[in-house]
C-alpha positions as CSV (number, residue, x, y, z in Angstrom):
1,M,49.2,-68.9,8.1
2,G,47.9,-65.7,9.4
3,R,44.7,-63.9,8.3
4,I,46.6,-61.4,6.1
5,D,48.4,-64.2,4.3
6,D,45.1,-66.1,3.9
7,L,43.4,-62.9,2.5
8,A,46.3,-62.4,0.1
9,N,46.2,-65.9,-1.2
10,R,42.4,-65.7,-1.7
11,Y,43.0,-62.4,-3.6
12,V,45.4,-64.2,-6.0
13,A,42.9,-66.9,-6.8
14,D,40.2,-64.4,-7.4
15,W,42.5,-62.2,-9.5
16,A,43.7,-65.1,-11.6
17,A,40.1,-65.9,-12.5
18,L,39.5,-62.3,-13.6
19,S,42.9,-62.0,-15.3
20,P,43.7,-65.3,-17.1
21,A,46.3,-63.7,-19.3
22,G,47.9,-62.1,-16.3
23,A,47.8,-65.5,-14.5
24,T,49.8,-67.0,-17.3
25,M,52.3,-64.1,-17.3
26,V,53.0,-64.6,-13.6
27,G,53.1,-68.4,-13.9
28,I,49.8,-69.5,-12.4
29,S,48.4,-72.6,-14.1
30,G,44.8,-73.5,-14.9
31,H,43.8,-70.4,-16.9
32,D,45.7,-70.9,-20.2
33,D,42.7,-71.3,-22.4
34,K,41.0,-68.0,-21.5
35,L,41.6,-64.3,-22.0
36,D,40.8,-61.3,-19.8
37,D,37.5,-59.6,-20.1
38,L,38.5,-56.2,-21.5
39,S,35.0,-54.8,-21.4
40,P,34.0,-52.0,-19.0
41,D,32.5,-54.7,-16.7
42,G,35.7,-56.6,-16.7
43,Y,37.8,-53.6,-15.6
44,A,35.1,-52.8,-13.0
45,A,35.2,-56.4,-11.6
46,R,39.0,-56.2,-11.1
47,A,38.7,-52.8,-9.4
48,D,35.9,-54.1,-7.2
49,L,38.1,-57.0,-6.1
50,S,40.8,-54.6,-5.0
51,R,38.2,-52.4,-3.2
52,R,36.8,-55.4,-1.3
53,T,40.3,-56.7,-0.4
54,L,41.4,-53.3,0.8
55,A,38.4,-53.0,3.0
56,E,39.0,-56.4,4.6
57,L,42.8,-55.6,5.0
58,D,41.9,-52.6,7.1
59,T,40.1,-54.8,9.7
60,V,42.9,-57.3,10.2
61,E,45.7,-56.9,12.8
62,P,49.0,-58.5,11.6
63,A,50.2,-61.4,13.6
64,S,53.9,-60.8,12.9
65,E,56.3,-58.3,11.4
66,A,56.3,-60.3,8.2
67,E,52.5,-60.0,8.0
68,R,52.8,-56.3,8.8
69,T,55.1,-55.9,5.8
70,A,52.7,-57.9,3.6
71,Q,49.8,-55.8,4.8
72,E,51.5,-52.5,4.1
73,A,52.6,-53.7,0.7
74,M,49.1,-54.7,-0.3
75,Q,47.5,-51.6,1.0
76,E,50.0,-49.4,-0.9
77,R,49.6,-51.3,-4.2
78,L,45.9,-51.9,-4.2
79,G,45.2,-48.4,-3.1
80,L,47.2,-47.0,-6.0
81,D,45.6,-49.5,-8.4
82,L,42.2,-48.1,-7.3
83,A,43.4,-44.5,-7.6
84,R,44.4,-45.1,-11.2
85,Y,41.2,-46.8,-12.0
86,D,39.0,-44.1,-10.4
87,S,41.0,-41.5,-12.3
88,G,40.1,-43.1,-15.6
89,E,43.8,-44.0,-16.3
90,T,43.5,-47.8,-16.2
91,S,40.8,-48.2,-18.8
92,S,42.0,-45.5,-21.2
93,E,45.8,-46.0,-21.2
94,V,47.1,-46.9,-24.7
95,S,50.8,-46.4,-25.4
96,V,53.6,-48.0,-27.4
97,I,54.5,-50.1,-24.3
98,T,51.3,-50.9,-22.5
99,S,47.6,-51.4,-23.2
100,G,45.0,-54.1,-23.1
101,L,46.1,-55.2,-26.6
102,H,49.7,-55.5,-25.5
103,E,48.8,-57.7,-22.5
104,I,46.8,-60.2,-24.5
105,R,49.3,-60.3,-27.4
106,M,52.4,-60.8,-25.2
107,V,50.8,-63.7,-23.3
108,F,51.4,-66.0,-26.2
109,D,55.2,-65.5,-25.8
110,L,55.1,-67.1,-22.4
111,M,52.7,-70.0,-23.0
112,P,54.1,-73.5,-23.1
113,H,54.3,-74.9,-26.7
114,E,55.0,-78.6,-26.1
115,G,52.2,-81.2,-26.1
116,E,48.7,-81.3,-27.4
117,Q,47.0,-79.6,-24.4
118,A,49.4,-76.7,-24.5
119,Q,48.7,-76.2,-28.2
120,A,45.0,-76.6,-27.7
121,D,45.2,-73.8,-25.1
122,I,47.0,-71.6,-27.6
123,A,44.3,-72.3,-30.2
124,A,41.6,-71.4,-27.7
125,R,43.2,-68.1,-26.9
126,L,43.8,-67.3,-30.6
127,N,40.1,-67.8,-31.3
128,L,39.2,-65.6,-28.3
129,F,41.4,-62.8,-29.4
130,A,39.0,-61.0,-31.7
131,G,36.2,-61.0,-29.1
132,A,38.6,-59.6,-26.4
133,L,39.6,-56.7,-28.7
134,E,35.9,-56.0,-29.5
135,S,35.2,-55.7,-25.8
136,Y,38.3,-53.5,-25.4
137,K,37.0,-51.1,-28.1
138,T,33.9,-50.6,-26.1
139,T,36.0,-49.8,-23.0
140,L,38.1,-47.3,-24.9
141,R,34.9,-45.7,-26.4
142,E,33.3,-45.3,-23.0
143,A,36.5,-43.9,-21.5
144,A,36.8,-41.4,-24.3
145,A,33.2,-40.3,-23.9
146,A,34.0,-39.6,-20.3
147,G,37.0,-37.5,-21.2
148,H,39.7,-40.1,-20.7
149,V,41.7,-40.8,-23.8
150,S,45.4,-41.2,-24.6
151,A,47.5,-38.8,-26.7
152,R,46.8,-38.9,-30.4
153,V,50.5,-39.6,-31.2
154,Q,50.4,-42.7,-28.9
155,L,47.2,-44.0,-30.6
156,L,48.7,-43.6,-34.0
157,E,52.0,-45.3,-33.0
158,V,50.2,-48.3,-31.6
159,A,48.2,-48.5,-34.8
160,K,51.6,-48.8,-36.6
161,Q,52.6,-51.6,-34.2
162,C,49.4,-53.4,-35.2
163,D,50.4,-53.1,-38.8
164,T,53.9,-54.5,-38.1
165,W,52.7,-57.4,-36.1
166,V,50.4,-58.6,-38.9
167,D,52.3,-57.4,-41.9
168,P,51.8,-59.9,-44.7
169,E,55.3,-59.0,-46.0
170,G,56.9,-59.4,-42.6
171,D,56.9,-61.7,-39.6
172,N,53.2,-62.1,-38.7
173,V,53.4,-62.8,-34.9
174,F,50.3,-65.1,-34.9
175,H,51.0,-67.2,-38.1
176,G,54.7,-67.3,-37.0
177,L,53.6,-68.8,-33.7
178,V,51.5,-71.5,-35.4
179,E,54.3,-72.4,-37.7
180,R,56.7,-72.9,-34.8
181,L,54.2,-75.2,-33.1
182,G,54.2,-77.7,-35.9
183,A,50.8,-79.2,-35.0
184,S,48.9,-81.5,-37.3
185,G,45.4,-82.5,-38.2
186,A,42.3,-80.9,-36.6
187,L,44.4,-79.0,-34.0
188,D,46.6,-77.5,-36.7
189,A,43.4,-76.3,-38.5
190,E,42.1,-74.8,-35.3
191,L,45.3,-73.0,-34.7
192,R,45.4,-71.6,-38.2
193,R,41.8,-70.4,-37.9
194,G,42.7,-68.7,-34.7
195,A,45.8,-67.1,-36.2
196,A,43.8,-65.8,-39.1
197,A,41.1,-64.4,-36.8
198,A,43.7,-62.8,-34.5
199,T,45.5,-61.3,-37.5
200,A,42.3,-59.8,-38.9
201,A,41.3,-58.5,-35.4
202,T,44.6,-56.8,-34.8
203,A,44.5,-55.1,-38.2
204,E,41.0,-53.9,-37.5
205,F,42.0,-52.7,-34.1
206,G,44.8,-50.6,-35.7
207,Q,42.2,-49.1,-38.0
208,F,39.9,-48.4,-35.0
209,L,42.7,-46.5,-33.3
210,R,43.5,-44.5,-36.4
211,A,40.1,-43.7,-37.7
212,E,37.9,-43.6,-34.6
213,L,39.9,-43.0,-31.4
214,A,42.8,-40.9,-32.7
215,P,40.7,-37.9,-33.8
216,H,39.6,-37.7,-30.1
217,G,43.1,-38.2,-28.7
218,R,44.8,-35.5,-26.7
219,E,46.9,-33.1,-28.7
220,K,49.3,-32.5,-25.9
221,Q,51.3,-35.5,-24.6
222,A,52.4,-33.9,-21.3
223,A,50.6,-35.5,-18.4
224,G,50.6,-32.4,-16.2
225,R,51.5,-32.3,-12.5
226,D,48.4,-34.0,-11.0
227,R,48.5,-37.0,-13.3
228,Y,52.3,-37.2,-13.1
229,E,52.4,-37.2,-9.3
230,L,50.0,-40.2,-9.2
231,A,52.0,-42.0,-11.9
232,S,55.3,-41.3,-10.2
233,Q,54.0,-42.6,-6.9
234,Y,52.6,-45.7,-8.6
235,F,55.8,-46.6,-10.3
236,L,58.0,-45.9,-7.3
237,G,55.9,-46.9,-4.4
238,A,57.1,-43.7,-2.8
239,R,56.4,-40.0,-2.9
240,V,59.3,-37.9,-4.0
241,D,59.9,-34.2,-4.5
242,L,59.6,-34.0,-8.3
243,D,61.4,-30.6,-8.5
244,E,64.3,-31.8,-6.4
245,T,64.5,-35.0,-8.4
246,Y,64.5,-33.1,-11.6
247,A,67.4,-31.0,-10.4
248,W,69.2,-34.1,-9.1
249,G,68.9,-35.6,-12.6
250,F,71.0,-32.9,-14.1
251,A,73.7,-33.3,-11.4
252,E,73.7,-37.0,-11.7
253,L,74.1,-37.0,-15.5
254,A,76.9,-34.5,-15.3
255,R,78.7,-36.7,-12.7
256,L,78.3,-39.8,-14.9
257,E,79.5,-38.1,-18.0
258,A,82.6,-36.9,-16.2
259,E,83.4,-40.4,-15.2
260,M,82.7,-41.6,-18.8
261,R,85.3,-39.1,-20.0
262,T,87.9,-40.5,-17.6
263,V,87.2,-44.1,-18.8
264,S,87.2,-43.0,-22.4
265,A,90.8,-41.8,-22.0
266,Q,91.7,-45.3,-20.8
267,I,90.2,-46.8,-24.0
268,A,91.2,-44.4,-26.7
269,G,94.1,-42.4,-25.2
270,P,94.5,-39.1,-23.3
271,G,92.0,-36.5,-24.2
272,A,89.8,-38.9,-26.1
273,T,86.1,-38.0,-26.2
274,I,83.3,-40.4,-25.3
275,E,82.4,-40.6,-28.9
276,E,85.9,-41.6,-29.9
277,A,86.0,-44.3,-27.3
278,V,82.6,-45.6,-28.4
279,A,83.8,-45.7,-32.0
280,A,86.9,-47.6,-31.0
281,L,84.9,-50.2,-29.1
282,D,82.3,-50.6,-31.9
283,A,85.2,-51.2,-34.3
284,D,86.8,-53.8,-32.1
285,P,86.2,-57.2,-33.8
286,V,86.8,-59.0,-30.5
287,R,83.7,-57.2,-29.1
288,T,81.5,-57.8,-32.1
289,I,79.0,-60.6,-32.6
290,R,77.2,-61.2,-35.8
291,G,73.7,-62.7,-35.9
292,K,70.8,-62.7,-33.4
293,E,71.3,-66.4,-32.4
294,A,75.0,-66.0,-31.8
295,F,74.3,-63.0,-29.6
296,R,71.7,-64.9,-27.7
297,D,74.2,-67.7,-27.0
298,W,76.7,-65.1,-25.8
299,M,74.1,-63.6,-23.4
300,Q,73.3,-67.1,-22.2
301,G,76.9,-68.0,-21.4
302,L,77.5,-64.7,-19.5
303,A,74.3,-65.1,-17.5
304,E,75.2,-68.6,-16.5
305,Q,78.8,-67.6,-15.6
306,A,77.5,-64.8,-13.3
307,I,75.2,-67.3,-11.5
308,S,78.1,-69.7,-11.0
309,D,80.5,-66.9,-9.8
310,L,78.1,-65.2,-7.4
311,N,76.5,-68.2,-5.8
312,G,78.0,-69.0,-2.4
313,T,80.2,-66.0,-2.5
314,H,78.2,-62.8,-2.6
315,F,74.7,-64.4,-2.7
316,D,73.0,-67.6,-1.7
317,I,71.2,-68.4,-5.0
318,P,68.4,-71.0,-4.6
319,E,68.7,-74.0,-6.8
320,Q,65.6,-73.2,-8.8
321,V,67.0,-69.8,-9.7
322,R,70.2,-71.1,-11.1
323,R,68.5,-71.7,-14.5
324,I,67.8,-68.8,-16.8
325,E,66.9,-68.7,-20.5
326,C,68.0,-65.9,-22.9
327,M,65.4,-65.4,-25.7
328,I,64.9,-63.4,-28.9
329,A,61.4,-62.0,-28.8
330,P,59.0,-62.5,-31.8
331,T,58.6,-58.7,-32.0
332,S,61.1,-56.2,-33.2
333,D,60.6,-52.9,-31.3
334,G,63.9,-52.8,-29.5
335,A,62.8,-53.5,-26.0
336,I,64.8,-55.6,-23.6
337,Y,62.9,-57.1,-20.7
338,Y,62.7,-60.0,-18.2
339,T,59.8,-62.4,-17.4
340,G,59.7,-64.3,-14.2
341,P,59.5,-68.1,-13.7
342,S,56.2,-69.9,-13.4
343,E,55.0,-70.7,-9.9
344,D,56.3,-74.3,-10.2
345,F,59.5,-73.2,-12.0
346,S,58.6,-75.5,-15.0
347,R,59.0,-72.2,-17.0
348,P,62.3,-70.6,-16.0
349,G,63.0,-66.9,-15.7
350,R,63.7,-65.5,-19.1
351,M,65.7,-62.5,-20.5
352,W,64.2,-61.2,-23.8
353,W,65.4,-58.9,-26.5
354,S,63.0,-57.6,-29.1
355,V,65.7,-57.1,-31.8
356,P,65.0,-54.4,-34.5
357,Q,64.7,-56.1,-37.9
358,D,67.8,-54.4,-39.4
359,L,70.1,-55.0,-36.4
360,T,72.5,-57.9,-37.2
361,E,75.7,-56.8,-35.4
362,F,76.0,-56.5,-31.6
363,S,78.8,-54.9,-29.5
364,T,79.3,-56.8,-26.3
365,W,80.7,-53.8,-24.4
366,R,77.3,-52.3,-24.3
367,E,75.5,-55.4,-23.1
368,V,77.6,-57.0,-20.4
369,T,75.9,-54.7,-17.9
370,T,72.5,-55.5,-19.5
371,V,73.0,-59.2,-18.7
372,Y,73.7,-58.4,-15.1
373,H,70.7,-56.1,-15.0
374,E,68.2,-58.6,-16.4
375,G,69.9,-61.7,-15.0
376,V,71.9,-62.2,-11.8
377,P,72.2,-60.2,-9.6
378,G,69.4,-58.2,-11.2
379,H,65.9,-59.1,-12.0
380,H,66.4,-62.9,-12.2
381,L,67.8,-63.1,-8.7
382,Q,65.3,-60.6,-7.3
383,V,62.2,-62.2,-8.8
384,G,63.4,-65.7,-8.5
385,Q,64.4,-65.5,-4.9
386,T,60.9,-64.0,-4.1
387,A,59.2,-66.8,-6.0
388,V,61.1,-69.5,-4.0
389,R,60.3,-68.1,-0.6
390,A,57.0,-69.8,0.0
391,E,57.8,-70.2,3.7
392,L,58.3,-66.4,4.1
393,L,56.0,-64.8,1.6
394,N,52.4,-65.3,0.6
395,R,51.3,-65.9,-3.0
396,W,50.5,-62.2,-3.6
397,Q,54.0,-61.2,-2.6
398,R,55.6,-64.0,-4.6
399,L,53.5,-63.7,-7.8
400,L,51.6,-60.5,-8.2
401,C,53.5,-57.7,-6.5
402,W,55.8,-55.7,-8.8
403,V,56.8,-52.1,-8.3
404,S,59.0,-50.6,-11.0
405,G,61.1,-48.5,-8.7
406,H,61.8,-51.5,-6.4
407,G,62.5,-53.9,-9.3
408,E,64.2,-51.7,-11.8
409,G,65.9,-49.7,-9.1
410,W,67.3,-53.0,-7.7
411,A,68.5,-54.1,-11.2
412,L,70.3,-50.8,-11.7
413,Y,71.8,-51.1,-8.2
414,A,72.9,-54.6,-9.3
415,E,74.8,-53.2,-12.2
416,N,76.7,-50.8,-9.8
417,L,77.2,-53.7,-7.4
418,M,78.9,-55.8,-10.2
419,D,81.3,-52.9,-10.7
420,E,82.0,-52.7,-7.0
421,L,82.7,-56.5,-7.1
422,G,85.2,-56.1,-9.9
423,Y,83.2,-57.6,-12.8
424,L,83.4,-54.5,-14.9
425,A,87.1,-53.9,-14.6
426,D,87.5,-53.9,-18.4
427,P,87.3,-50.3,-19.4
428,G,84.9,-51.1,-22.3
429,D,82.5,-53.0,-20.1
430,K,82.7,-50.2,-17.5
431,L,81.9,-47.6,-20.2
432,G,78.9,-49.7,-21.2
433,M,77.6,-49.6,-17.6
434,L,78.2,-45.9,-17.2
435,D,76.6,-45.3,-20.6
436,G,73.5,-47.2,-19.5
437,Q,73.4,-45.3,-16.2
438,A,73.7,-42.0,-18.0
439,F,70.8,-43.0,-20.3
440,R,68.7,-43.6,-17.2
441,A,69.7,-40.3,-15.7
442,A,68.8,-38.5,-18.9
443,R,65.4,-40.2,-18.6
444,V,64.8,-38.5,-15.2
445,I,65.4,-35.1,-16.7
446,V,63.4,-35.6,-19.9
447,D,60.5,-37.5,-18.4
448,I,59.8,-35.1,-15.5
449,G,60.7,-32.1,-17.7
450,M,58.4,-33.0,-20.6
451,H,55.4,-34.1,-18.6
452,L,55.5,-31.1,-16.2
453,E,56.6,-28.8,-19.0
454,L,59.3,-27.4,-16.7
455,E,61.8,-24.7,-17.5
456,I,65.2,-25.9,-18.4
457,P,67.6,-24.4,-15.8
458,V,69.4,-21.4,-17.0
459,D,72.6,-22.7,-15.3
460,N,72.2,-26.3,-16.5
461,P,75.7,-28.0,-16.8
462,F,75.2,-28.8,-20.5
463,D,74.2,-25.2,-21.6
464,F,71.1,-26.9,-23.2
465,H,68.5,-24.4,-24.3
466,P,68.7,-22.5,-21.0
467,G,65.4,-20.9,-19.9
468,E,63.2,-22.7,-22.5
469,R,60.4,-25.1,-21.6
470,W,60.6,-28.7,-22.4
471,T,58.8,-30.1,-25.5
472,P,58.9,-33.5,-27.1
473,Q,61.2,-32.1,-29.7
474,L,63.6,-30.7,-27.1
475,G,63.4,-34.1,-25.4
476,W,64.5,-35.8,-28.6
477,E,67.4,-33.3,-29.0
478,F,68.6,-33.9,-25.5
479,L,68.4,-37.7,-25.7
480,R,70.3,-37.7,-29.0
481,A,73.0,-35.5,-27.4
482,H,73.5,-37.7,-24.3
483,C,72.4,-41.2,-25.3
484,R,74.4,-43.4,-27.6
485,V,71.4,-45.4,-28.9
486,P,70.4,-46.0,-32.5
487,D,67.8,-43.5,-33.7
488,E,65.1,-46.2,-34.2
489,M,65.4,-47.5,-30.6
490,L,65.7,-43.9,-29.2
491,R,62.5,-42.9,-31.0
492,F,60.7,-45.8,-29.4
493,E,62.2,-44.8,-26.0
494,L,60.9,-41.2,-26.4
495,N,57.4,-42.5,-27.4
496,R,57.5,-44.8,-24.4
497,Y,58.3,-42.0,-22.0
498,L,55.6,-39.7,-23.4
499,G,53.0,-42.5,-23.3
500,W,54.0,-44.0,-19.9
501,P,54.6,-41.0,-17.6
502,G,56.6,-41.6,-14.5
503,Q,57.9,-45.1,-15.4
504,A,61.2,-44.1,-17.0
505,P,62.6,-42.2,-14.0
506,S,61.8,-45.2,-11.7
507,Y,65.0,-46.9,-12.6
508,K,67.4,-44.2,-11.5
509,V,65.3,-42.9,-8.7
510,G,64.7,-46.4,-7.5
511,E,68.4,-47.1,-7.5
512,R,68.9,-43.9,-5.5
513,I,66.5,-45.0,-2.9
514,W,68.1,-48.5,-2.7
515,L,71.5,-46.9,-2.2
516,Q,70.1,-44.7,0.5
517,A,68.6,-47.8,2.2
518,R,72.0,-49.5,2.1
519,E,73.6,-46.5,3.7
520,D,70.9,-46.2,6.3
521,A,71.5,-49.9,7.2
522,K,75.2,-49.3,7.5
523,V,74.5,-46.5,10.0
524,R,72.1,-48.7,12.0
525,K,74.3,-51.7,12.1
526,G,77.7,-50.1,12.4
527,A,80.5,-52.6,12.6
528,D,77.9,-55.4,12.4
529,F,76.8,-54.5,8.9
530,D,77.2,-57.3,6.4
531,L,76.5,-56.6,2.7
532,R,75.6,-60.2,1.9
533,E,73.2,-60.3,4.8
534,F,71.7,-56.9,3.8
535,H,70.9,-58.2,0.4
536,R,69.4,-61.4,1.7
537,Q,67.1,-59.6,4.2
538,A,66.1,-57.0,1.7
539,L,65.2,-59.5,-1.1
540,D,63.4,-61.8,1.4
541,L,60.9,-59.0,2.0
542,G,59.6,-59.6,-1.5
543,A,58.6,-56.9,-3.9
544,L,57.0,-53.8,-2.3
545,G,56.8,-50.0,-2.8
546,L,59.9,-48.1,-1.8
547,D,58.3,-46.3,1.1
548,P,57.1,-49.6,2.6
549,L,60.6,-51.1,1.9
550,R,62.3,-48.4,3.9
551,R,59.9,-49.0,6.8
552,A,60.4,-52.7,6.7
553,L,64.2,-52.4,6.6
554,D,64.1,-50.1,9.6
555,R,62.3,-52.8,11.6
556,L,64.9,-55.5,10.9
């Protein structure tokens, strides 16, 4: 092991001690009875660890190309982590998708439930929850006093989430967890005390956001160019020309919708509109599944079939990665997401859907491509293959490094790849993939447009409010016109974009960079280019920013 790998491994151990919830999330054992210090000192300690590690990285000469890639990846990630902390972003960010609260609530979803020790760890964390939120309030107060505070709308929306999570008339996430555990005796009593305390603390935190922080929240949700450039670089791991990317988003959406119209004619007859094809697919009983559990079982079967089909033909899938679990999340905000396996693979990679409470019927044509995105060859293959490669990658690369543009870009690339390989030959499934791609292209336009408050091009291909400047209301109107998503889920999506600048475009922009990287490799290799080998080499680099990825691929 070289000095850079040794330094990276020490960083992981130190980080896990400072971020116990994060350690559980990435599958590092030994910290499951603790929660993160969300006080100003806790945030400062984590930033100081990054600062010290960066300084030491600068003094080390890599011993190999693999170490050079690891060094560049760490320098890029930790440098941006520090830039976000120093700008006040890290300690003040509260949105419908991310905050200190979200981190410590979600960790319970990934904790093991079986056995007395696992349940005792859950009890310990439940009883630490209120104290962690009190510390977090102090951090948010100090950040606000320094002029760093999230938009008022985001603060109020998160307050509503708090209400939903602990609604006595609904599914209380903490009491529901305890009921599922089925403990007894003193341990059950401790779990119930913790659930009651966490419930009260969450309700109080919602009130804190409403009554104390929201009055100081920013009126305008637009990030502005300076904040957005940092956010975009953080989520992509690359610098891109935002104005060129904005213009490309319009062209890409127009291209995708033209292809959707062609496929719609195959589904509903010549001249059929996209809406008519969607209606025909939604009305098809063969493509309809009723009930969350039945839908989960369908996802599980398709995910397992993809693993079986692709292993040994288009990919060499490690044995540990041939297991995936499809899960219904305990929340109901509409999000679909993936969580990676634990370090020892005792917890497999999981595909989650936070199903809205009133959604009971599911159309499979929309979700075939989602299974490929979240499962194999998407996130599950990418994250799982990285986790397995202990002989190639250090612990930081295998467990901690995640770049949205790299990961989400790969998953979107994987959807296209499945089309290339013939797995979306059914016109309905193909329309589902194109619909998802169009959704991601619309995000590029709306996210960049709203946060930079850009002018809508006079000659835009949709004749959409030419010459006006983007606002959240125009963003909503545009998304409703181009995205076939239920209003409740679409509203969550819009709130997510406004509260998490730069993340939404990372899918489509990341895919664009992955496709460019593949074309560059074809040019370099000529007749020797092999797609299966390209995928293996690219994934064996581990997660890294897209600029470091391109440099690493150039060296292969």
